[in-house]
C-alpha positions, 0 to 999 in steps of 0.5 A: 497521664489521663486522657490529653488530646494528641494536640496538646501534647504536640504543641507543647513538645514543638516549643520545648524542642524549638526553645531549649533546642532538645529533643523531645519524645512523646511516651504512651499514656500513663495513668495518674496514680490514685494514691495521690488523690487527696479526696477531702480536696477532690486533687491529686498532690502533684509531689505523690505524683512525681514522688510515684514517676521516681519509683518508675524506670526511665533510663534513657531519658535526662529529663520527663515531663508528665501533662496530666488533666487533673487537677493539682496541689501541694499541701500548702497550696488549694491548686497549681499549674505545675511542679518541679523539684529543683534539678531533679528530673521530673516534672509534671503540668495540668492544664484542669485550670488553663482551660478557663479564665479566672471567671470559669468561661472557657478560654481562647484555644490560642490563650489556652496553648500559650499558657500551657506552653508556659507552664511546662517551659516554667517547670522544665526549668526547675529540673535545669535548676533555674528558681523563680526569677524578679525580672519582669515577665520573665517565664521564670516568674512565679504565677500569682494566677491565669492574668499573671500568666498570660502577661509574661513572656514565653522568654528567659530574661538574660540571667535565666537565659544564661544560666539555662544554656550553662545547664542545657550542657547537662542535658 
């Protein structure tokens, strides 16, 4: 949703395929719904974007990950990197804040791509009924900022891996 280089989408898709051993198909670009724009914040409400996607038909897909270049928020968070409802089939990830350091300097390309993959896998984990984890460095930990996100491993802990394997049988 929005204008993202194909390279970004291919990197996310390749990592989903490798980590989850699941097929990935890229759909044509879609516009982000303007009704999700929160003019008083200059951001898009992630929940409203997911609600918009719920109203569309994607019968051939068990999961849909929308990737966008706009800044996302929720009513209670000033910004978020991604959003998904636990056990539902939709998630969204934004690259908007992942491209920079906390000081606003452009991040190195490899760090940027790794952040995107981590957030995408985390949000897909939620669609597969994984909840936030307390295990240090687990990909399902709540991200408390870019520095914390960078410290997370790009793998799930043993518990989350087991739960994921149970959920993947339903994928």
